[in-house]
C-alpha positions as CSV (number, residue, x, y, z in Angstrom):
1,M,-117.0,54.2,-21.0
2,K,-119.2,51.2,-21.6
3,V,-116.7,49.8,-24.3
4,W,-113.7,50.2,-22.0
5,L,-115.5,48.4,-19.2
6,K,-116.3,45.5,-21.4
7,V,-112.7,45.0,-22.6
8,W,-111.4,45.1,-19.0
9,C,-113.9,42.6,-17.9
10,W,-113.0,40.3,-20.8
11,L,-109.2,40.5,-20.0
12,V,-109.8,39.7,-16.4
13,G,-112.0,36.8,-17.1
14,F,-109.7,35.5,-19.8
15,S,-106.7,35.6,-17.5
16,S,-108.5,33.9,-14.7
17,F,-110.0,31.2,-16.7
18,P,-107.7,29.5,-19.3
19,S,-109.2,28.6,-22.6
20,P,-107.9,26.2,-25.2
21,G,-105.9,27.6,-28.1
22,S,-105.7,26.5,-31.7
23,A,-103.2,23.9,-30.9
24,G,-105.3,22.5,-28.2
25,T,-103.0,23.7,-25.4
26,P,-104.4,25.9,-22.8
27,V,-103.8,29.6,-23.2
28,M,-103.1,31.6,-20.1
29,F,-102.0,35.1,-19.1
30,N,-100.3,36.3,-16.0
31,K,-101.4,39.2,-13.9
32,N,-99.6,41.5,-16.2
33,G,-101.5,40.2,-19.2
34,D,-98.5,38.4,-20.6
35,A,-98.6,34.8,-21.8
36,P,-96.2,32.6,-19.7
37,G,-92.9,31.5,-21.4
38,R,-92.4,28.0,-22.6
39,Y,-88.9,26.8,-23.6
40,D,-87.3,23.7,-25.0
41,I,-83.7,23.0,-23.8
42,F,-81.3,21.5,-26.3
43,Q,-77.7,20.3,-25.8
44,Y,-75.2,19.6,-28.5
45,H,-74.2,15.9,-28.4
46,S,-71.0,14.6,-30.0
47,S,-70.1,10.9,-29.8
48,N,-68.6,8.1,-31.8
49,T,-71.8,6.1,-31.9
50,S,-74.2,8.6,-33.2
51,T,-74.5,11.6,-35.5
52,P,-73.5,14.9,-33.8
53,G,-76.3,17.3,-33.2
54,Y,-78.6,19.1,-30.8
55,R,-80.9,17.0,-28.6
56,L,-83.8,17.8,-26.4
57,V,-82.8,17.3,-22.8
58,G,-85.4,19.4,-20.9
59,Q,-88.1,22.0,-20.8
60,W,-89.0,25.1,-18.9
61,T,-92.5,26.3,-18.4
62,D,-93.1,27.4,-14.8
63,D,-90.0,25.5,-13.6
64,L,-87.0,23.7,-15.0
65,Q,-87.3,20.1,-16.0
66,L,-84.1,18.3,-17.1
67,N,-83.4,14.8,-18.2
68,I,-80.1,14.3,-16.4
69,E,-79.5,10.9,-18.0
70,E,-79.6,12.4,-21.5
71,M,-77.0,15.1,-20.8
72,Q,-73.3,15.0,-21.6
73,W,-70.6,16.5,-19.3
74,G,-67.0,17.3,-19.9
75,G,-64.4,14.5,-19.4
76,G,-67.1,11.8,-19.7
77,V,-68.5,12.5,-16.3
78,R,-72.1,11.1,-15.9
79,T,-73.1,13.1,-12.8
80,V,-73.8,16.8,-12.4
81,P,-70.5,18.7,-11.7
82,P,-70.6,21.0,-8.7
83,S,-70.9,24.7,-9.3
84,V,-69.4,26.3,-6.3
85,C,-66.9,29.2,-5.8
86,S,-64.2,27.1,-4.0
87,Q,-63.7,23.5,-3.0
88,P,-62.9,22.6,0.6
89,C,-59.1,22.4,1.3
90,R,-57.4,19.1,2.0
91,P,-55.5,18.4,5.2
92,G,-52.2,20.3,5.2
93,E,-53.6,23.1,3.1
94,R,-54.7,26.5,4.2
95,K,-57.4,28.8,2.7
96,K,-56.0,31.8,0.9
97,M,-58.9,34.2,0.4
98,V,-59.5,35.8,-3.1
99,K,-59.4,39.6,-3.0
100,G,-62.9,41.1,-3.5
101,M,-64.6,37.7,-3.1
102,P,-64.8,37.0,0.6
103,C,-66.5,33.7,0.2
104,C,-64.0,32.3,-2.3
105,W,-60.5,31.1,-1.7
106,H,-57.5,29.2,-3.1
107,C,-56.0,26.2,-1.3
108,E,-52.3,26.6,-0.6
109,L,-50.1,23.7,0.7
110,C,-48.1,24.3,3.9
111,D,-44.7,23.5,2.4
112,G,-41.2,22.9,3.8
113,Y,-41.2,22.5,7.6
114,Q,-44.7,24.1,8.0
115,Y,-47.8,22.5,9.3
116,Q,-51.5,23.5,9.2
117,A,-52.4,25.2,12.4
118,D,-56.0,26.1,11.4
119,E,-58.0,26.7,8.2
120,V,-56.1,29.9,7.2
121,T,-52.7,29.5,9.0
122,C,-49.5,27.5,8.4
123,L,-46.9,27.6,11.2
124,L,-43.2,26.4,11.2
125,C,-42.3,23.3,13.3
126,S,-39.8,23.7,16.1
127,Y,-36.0,23.3,15.5
128,S,-36.0,19.6,16.4
129,E,-39.3,18.7,14.6
130,R,-40.7,18.2,11.2
131,P,-44.3,18.0,9.9
132,N,-46.1,14.7,10.0
133,E,-47.4,13.0,6.8
134,N,-50.6,15.0,6.3
135,R,-49.0,18.2,7.7
136,T,-51.6,18.7,10.4
137,G,-49.0,18.6,13.2
138,C,-45.2,18.1,14.0
139,R,-43.1,15.0,14.9
140,S,-39.6,14.6,16.2
141,I,-36.7,14.4,13.7
142,P,-34.9,11.0,13.9
143,I,-31.5,10.9,15.4
144,V,-28.6,9.2,13.5
145,K,-24.9,8.4,14.1
146,L,-22.2,6.5,12.3
147,E,-23.1,2.8,12.8
148,W,-20.5,0.0,13.0
149,H,-22.2,-1.9,10.2
150,S,-22.3,1.1,7.9
151,P,-20.1,0.9,4.7
152,W,-18.5,4.2,5.8
153,A,-17.2,2.4,9.0
154,V,-16.4,-1.1,7.8
155,I,-13.3,-0.2,5.7
156,P,-11.6,2.0,8.4
157,V,-12.3,-0.6,11.1
158,F,-10.9,-3.4,8.9
159,L,-7.7,-1.4,8.2
160,A,-7.4,-0.5,11.9
161,M,-7.8,-4.1,13.0
162,L,-5.1,-5.3,10.5
163,G,-2.8,-2.5,11.7
164,I,-3.3,-3.3,15.4
165,V,-2.5,-7.0,14.8
166,A,0.6,-6.0,12.8
167,T,1.8,-3.5,15.4
168,I,1.4,-6.0,18.2
169,F,3.3,-8.6,16.2
170,V,6.2,-6.2,15.6
171,V,6.3,-5.2,19.3
172,A,6.3,-8.9,20.3
173,T,9.1,-9.6,17.9
174,F,11.2,-6.7,19.1
175,I,10.6,-7.7,22.8
176,R,11.5,-11.4,21.9
177,Y,14.7,-10.3,20.1
178,N,15.4,-7.2,22.2
179,D,19.1,-7.8,22.5
180,T,19.8,-8.7,18.9
181,P,21.9,-6.3,16.7
182,I,19.0,-5.3,14.4
183,V,16.7,-4.4,17.3
184,R,19.5,-2.5,19.0
185,A,20.5,-0.8,15.7
186,S,17.0,0.5,15.3
187,G,17.2,2.5,18.6
188,R,15.2,0.4,20.9
189,E,13.9,3.3,23.1
190,L,12.6,5.5,20.3
191,S,11.3,2.4,18.4
192,Y,9.0,1.5,21.3
193,V,7.9,5.1,21.5
194,L,7.2,5.2,17.8
195,L,5.3,1.9,17.8
196,T,3.2,3.2,20.7
197,G,2.2,6.2,18.5
198,I,1.4,3.9,15.6
199,F,-0.8,1.8,17.8
200,L,-2.7,4.9,19.0
201,C,-3.2,6.0,15.4
202,Y,-5.1,2.8,14.8
203,I,-7.0,3.0,18.1
204,I,-8.5,6.4,17.2
205,T,-10.6,4.7,14.5
206,F,-12.7,2.9,17.1
207,L,-13.2,6.1,19.1
208,M,-14.3,8.1,16.1
209,I,-17.0,5.5,15.2
210,A,-18.2,4.7,18.8
211,K,-21.5,6.2,20.0
212,P,-20.7,9.6,21.3
213,D,-20.9,10.3,25.0
214,V,-18.9,12.5,27.4
215,A,-16.2,9.8,27.9
216,V,-15.9,9.0,24.3
217,C,-15.7,12.6,23.4
218,S,-13.0,13.1,26.0
219,F,-10.9,10.3,24.6
220,R,-11.4,11.6,21.1
221,R,-9.9,14.9,22.1
222,I,-6.9,13.3,23.8
223,F,-6.0,10.7,21.2
224,L,-7.1,12.5,18.0
225,G,-3.7,14.1,17.6
226,L,-1.7,12.2,20.2
227,G,-0.9,9.1,18.2
228,M,0.5,11.2,15.3
229,C,2.3,13.5,17.6
230,I,4.1,10.6,19.3
231,S,5.0,9.0,16.0
232,Y,6.4,12.1,14.3
233,A,8.1,13.4,17.5
234,A,10.1,10.2,17.6
235,L,10.9,10.4,13.9
236,L,11.8,14.0,14.1
237,T,14.2,13.3,17.0
238,K,15.9,10.6,14.9
239,T,16.3,12.6,11.8
240,N,17.4,15.7,13.8
241,R,20.1,13.6,15.5
242,I,21.5,12.3,12.2
243,Y,21.5,15.8,10.8
244,R,23.3,17.3,13.8
245,I,25.9,14.5,13.8
246,F,26.9,15.2,10.2
247,E,26.7,19.0,10.4
248,Q,28.8,19.0,13.5
249,G,31.3,16.7,11.9
250,K,32.0,19.2,9.1
251,K,33.1,21.8,11.6
252,S,34.6,20.0,14.6
253,V,35.8,16.6,15.9
254,T,33.6,17.2,19.0
255,A,30.4,15.1,19.3
256,P,27.1,17.1,19.3
257,R,25.2,17.3,22.5
258,L,22.0,15.3,23.3
259,I,22.5,12.2,21.1
260,S,22.3,9.6,23.8
261,P,19.2,7.4,24.2
262,T,18.2,9.3,27.4
263,S,18.6,12.6,25.7
264,Q,16.6,11.4,22.7
265,L,13.7,10.3,25.0
266,A,13.8,13.6,26.8
267,I,13.5,15.5,23.5
268,T,10.7,13.3,22.3
269,S,8.8,13.7,25.6
270,S,9.1,17.5,25.4
271,L,7.7,17.5,21.9
272,I,4.8,15.3,23.0
273,S,4.1,17.5,26.1
274,V,3.2,20.4,23.8
275,Q,0.4,18.4,22.3
276,L,-0.9,17.3,25.8
277,L,-0.7,20.9,27.1
278,G,-2.8,22.0,24.2
279,V,-5.4,19.3,24.9
280,F,-5.6,20.2,28.6
281,I,-6.2,23.9,27.7
282,W,-8.9,22.7,25.3
283,F,-10.5,20.8,28.1
284,A,-10.4,23.8,30.4
285,V,-11.8,26.3,27.9
286,D,-14.4,24.1,26.3
287,P,-15.3,21.0,28.3
288,P,-16.3,17.9,26.2
289,N,-20.0,17.5,25.5
290,I,-22.4,15.8,23.0
291,I,-24.8,17.7,20.7
292,I,-27.5,16.8,18.2
293,D,-26.8,18.8,15.0
294,Y,-30.1,19.3,13.1
295,D,-28.6,21.6,10.5
296,E,-26.1,19.1,9.1
297,Q,-28.8,16.9,7.5
298,K,-31.8,19.3,7.4
299,T,-32.6,18.8,3.7
300,M,-35.3,20.6,1.6
301,N,-37.4,17.4,1.9
302,P,-38.5,17.1,5.6
303,D,-39.0,13.4,5.2
304,Q,-35.2,13.0,4.8
305,A,-34.2,15.3,7.7
306,R,-32.0,13.7,10.4
307,G,-30.4,14.9,13.6
308,V,-26.7,13.9,13.9
309,L,-25.6,12.8,17.3
310,K,-21.9,13.8,17.6
311,C,-19.3,15.3,19.9
312,D,-19.1,19.0,20.3
313,I,-16.0,19.3,18.1
314,T,-15.9,21.7,15.2
315,D,-13.9,21.2,12.0
316,L,-11.6,24.0,13.0
317,Q,-10.9,22.3,16.4
318,I,-10.1,19.0,14.6
319,I,-7.6,20.8,12.3
320,C,-6.0,22.6,15.3
321,S,-5.7,19.3,17.2
322,L,-3.9,17.8,14.2
323,G,-2.1,21.0,13.3
324,Y,0.8,20.4,15.7
325,S,1.3,16.8,14.5
326,I,1.3,18.1,10.9
327,L,3.9,20.7,11.8
328,L,6.1,17.9,13.3
329,M,5.5,15.8,10.1
330,V,6.6,18.7,7.8
331,T,9.6,19.5,10.0
332,C,10.6,15.8,9.9
333,T,10.2,15.8,6.2
334,V,12.6,18.7,5.9
335,Y,15.2,16.9,7.9
336,A,14.6,13.8,5.9
337,I,15.4,15.8,2.8
338,K,18.6,17.2,4.3
339,T,19.8,13.8,5.4
340,R,19.0,12.0,2.2
341,G,22.7,11.9,1.1
342,V,24.2,10.3,4.2
343,P,26.1,7.0,3.8
344,E,24.0,3.8,3.4
345,N,25.3,2.6,6.7
346,F,23.0,5.1,8.4
347,N,20.3,2.6,7.7
348,E,17.3,4.5,8.9
349,A,17.8,7.9,7.2
350,K,16.4,6.8,3.8
351,P,13.5,4.7,5.1
352,I,12.4,7.7,7.2
353,G,12.6,9.9,4.2
354,F,10.4,7.6,2.1
355,T,8.0,7.3,5.0
356,M,7.7,11.1,5.3
357,Y,7.3,11.7,1.5
358,T,4.4,9.1,1.4
359,T,2.8,10.5,4.5
360,C,2.8,14.0,3.1
361,I,1.0,12.7,0.0
362,V,-1.6,11.0,2.1
363,W,-2.4,14.2,4.1
364,L,-2.3,16.4,1.0
365,A,-5.1,14.3,-0.3
366,F,-7.0,14.4,3.0
367,I,-7.2,18.2,3.4
368,P,-9.3,19.0,0.2
369,I,-11.6,16.0,0.8
370,F,-12.2,17.0,4.5
371,F,-13.0,20.7,3.7
372,G,-14.7,20.0,0.3
373,T,-17.5,18.0,2.0
374,A,-18.2,20.6,4.7
375,Q,-21.6,21.4,3.2
376,S,-22.6,17.9,2.2
377,A,-25.5,16.1,3.8
378,E,-23.1,13.1,4.2
379,K,-20.5,15.3,6.0
380,L,-20.5,13.1,9.1
381,Y,-19.7,9.9,7.2
382,I,-17.3,11.3,4.6
383,Q,-15.2,13.3,7.0
384,T,-15.0,10.6,9.7
385,T,-14.1,7.9,7.1
386,T,-11.5,10.2,5.4
387,L,-9.9,11.1,8.7
388,T,-9.6,7.6,10.0
389,I,-8.4,6.1,6.7
390,S,-5.7,8.9,6.5
391,M,-4.5,8.1,10.0
392,N,-4.5,4.3,9.3
393,L,-2.5,4.8,6.1
394,S,0.0,7.1,7.8
395,A,0.5,4.5,10.6
396,S,0.7,1.7,8.1
397,V,3.3,3.5,6.0
398,A,5.6,4.1,9.0
399,L,5.1,0.5,10.3
400,G,5.7,-1.0,6.8
401,M,8.7,1.0,5.8
402,L,10.5,1.2,9.1
403,Y,9.8,-2.1,10.9
404,M,8.5,-4.8,8.6
405,P,11.9,-5.2,6.8
406,K,13.6,-5.6,10.2
407,V,11.0,-8.2,11.4
408,Y,11.4,-10.0,8.1
409,I,15.2,-10.3,8.6
410,I,14.8,-11.3,12.3
411,I,12.4,-14.1,11.5
412,F,13.3,-15.4,8.1
413,H,17.0,-14.5,7.8
414,P,18.5,-14.7,11.3
415,E,22.0,-15.2,9.7
416,L,21.9,-11.5,8.8
417,N,21.1,-10.5,12.4
418,V,24.7,-10.4,13.4
419,Q,26.7,-8.0,15.6
420,K,28.9,-6.7,12.8
421,R,30.0,-7.3,9.3
422,K,33.8,-7.2,8.7
423,R,35.0,-4.9,6.0
424,S,38.4,-3.5,5.0
425,F,39.1,-0.1,6.4
426,K,39.3,1.4,2.9
427,A,35.9,0.0,1.9
428,V,34.2,1.4,5.0
429,V,35.8,4.9,4.7
430,T,35.0,5.0,1.0
431,A,31.4,4.2,1.7
432,A,31.2,7.0,4.2
433,T,33.2,9.7,2.4
434,M,32.4,8.7,-1.2
435,S,35.2,11.0,-2.4
436,L,38.4,10.7,-0.4
437,G,40.8,8.0,-1.5
438,P,44.2,6.8,-0.5
439,P,46.7,7.4,0.8
440,W,44.9,7.6,4.1
441,P,46.1,10.0,6.8
442,W,45.5,7.3,9.3
443,D,47.3,4.1,8.2
444,L,46.0,1.5,10.6
445,S,46.5,-1.5,8.3
446,S,49.7,-2.4,10.0
447,L,48.0,-2.6,13.4
448,G,45.9,-5.6,12.5
449,T,42.6,-3.7,12.4
450,T,39.1,-5.0,12.0
451,V,36.7,-2.3,11.0
452,A,32.9,-2.5,10.8
453,W,29.9,-0.3,11.4
454,D,28.5,-0.4,14.9
455,H,24.9,-1.6,15.6
456,H,23.6,1.9,15.5
457,G,24.7,2.4,12.0
458,L,26.4,5.6,13.1
459,G,30.0,4.7,13.7
460,A,32.8,2.2,13.2
461,I,34.5,-0.2,15.6
462,V,38.2,-0.8,15.2
463,A,39.6,-3.8,17.0
464,L,43.4,-3.8,17.6
465,E,44.9,-7.0,18.7
466,P,47.8,-6.6,21.1
467,P,50.7,-5.9,21.0
468,W,50.4,-2.5,19.3
469,P,53.9,-1.7,18.3
470,H,53.0,1.0,15.7
471,L,50.3,2.7,17.7
472,R,51.4,6.3,18.1
473,S,50.1,8.9,20.5
474,S,49.0,11.0,17.5
475,S,46.6,8.1,16.5
476,L,45.1,8.0,19.9
477,G,44.6,11.7,19.7
478,R,42.3,11.2,16.8
479,L,40.9,7.9,17.9
480,R,40.2,8.0,21.7
481,P,39.5,4.5,23.0
482,A,36.0,3.8,24.3
483,A,36.8,0.5,26.1
484,L,39.9,-1.5,26.8
485,D,39.9,-5.2,27.8
486,S,42.3,-8.1,27.7
487,K,41.4,-9.0,24.1
488,G,42.1,-5.7,22.6
489,L,41.5,-2.0,22.3
490,I,37.9,-1.2,21.0
491,L,37.7,2.2,19.5
492,S,34.3,3.7,18.7
493,F,34.1,6.7,16.4
494,Y,32.2,8.4,13.6
495,V,33.3,8.6,10.0
496,L,32.2,11.9,8.6
497,P,31.7,12.9,4.9
498,D,35.0,14.9,5.1
499,C,36.7,11.9,6.7
500,K,37.2,13.3,10.1
501,F,37.2,11.0,13.1
502,W,35.9,11.7,16.5
503,N,34.5,9.9,19.5
504,S,30.9,8.7,19.2
505,L,30.2,9.3,22.8
506,Y,27.1,7.2,22.1
507,S,25.9,4.6,24.6
508,L,26.1,1.3,22.9
């Protein structure tokens, strides 16, 4: 008992009062009788300037003592890197909590058209907005339209201006020389109707590029298909008249109905009225309005998103508006093909045919481009430019092939702008029939005849100088006189492919 007490007292005293050890450092014990730990801390250093190895960077006795300046960190960093569970998220990022670690998270960017509503939530901007630069809120999407200075607009406007100037020049020339044979031969009434349609085809370019409002949208609906409708209604009436004349001549010596200028204007007006009726129904069912289409240029990148200001006209409505004009164009092309073999004296049949063939090619190229770009971000610009250029080219083809040659002759070769060209009767009939030769069943050579095509290119005029000793009643039965004056008997008739003669009944 005495020995145990001495040992206990010695331990208590030794732990309470440190004593020097053999190395001269104090020796101490904690309350459990253990000597306190003492550690040296080494770090492996690797550099290009010194030998790699472990170096003393700190100690631990009762607390940690580190020489921060002597330590090396990854990536050459000289400061102590943070040791945390998660870093704070940047603006535009939300905290996505890690499962099982409620105090840790991953930062997730609010992408697309989303913005950061709070620390853990991303919300979608409204239909007409996009996120701002740091995605902490939303801003309005810019509104765009086809500008006049845009390359997409410059070319159609340039073509339209040239076409308008050329059309006005042709109209002025026709008015100035209204009573000359070439102008009369072109069918003055339908020519002015056709030139009006060509003019409207050029005008629609400016309406398609102008800033949309209710008035502009209304005029777009009216004139979008009206110019083409007027043009092709007039051409269809012309080609139909030529076709009916020759088809009727194969069966009878009676003139077909509705071939006078008044009748031709009535037919053209009735064809045009169908287009206008369709437009009025369109106005009643769906009044014109303007819209801002945010879907057309809403790209994956919100910074490139744009709202398109345009008229409330769909692609289908555009095609329907042009559909009737395209139907007239196709029908006119069919008649042009049927009348391609008429005599050369029917001077407008072949130019109309060439006009329609070229126009069909233009519109066959237009359709795939128009529908092929329906999903493009540049849809507004491509479709508008394609549509206006197609209409400009169609109008230019008609103007150039049908009227520019006439204007050229009127201005530069007035000697050809004469009432009639004298030919022998045999030459004229041969040009018309191409197959029937002499002896002719109507021998008028002894009557002192003068035969030439009339100024419509659709008949012949036979002038018989008095007296008419050999004129028999049978001849008058086949050649009914149209006018009789003191100078002679003027007979106006048609020469058909089978060499039948009958009254023109056409108002000269």
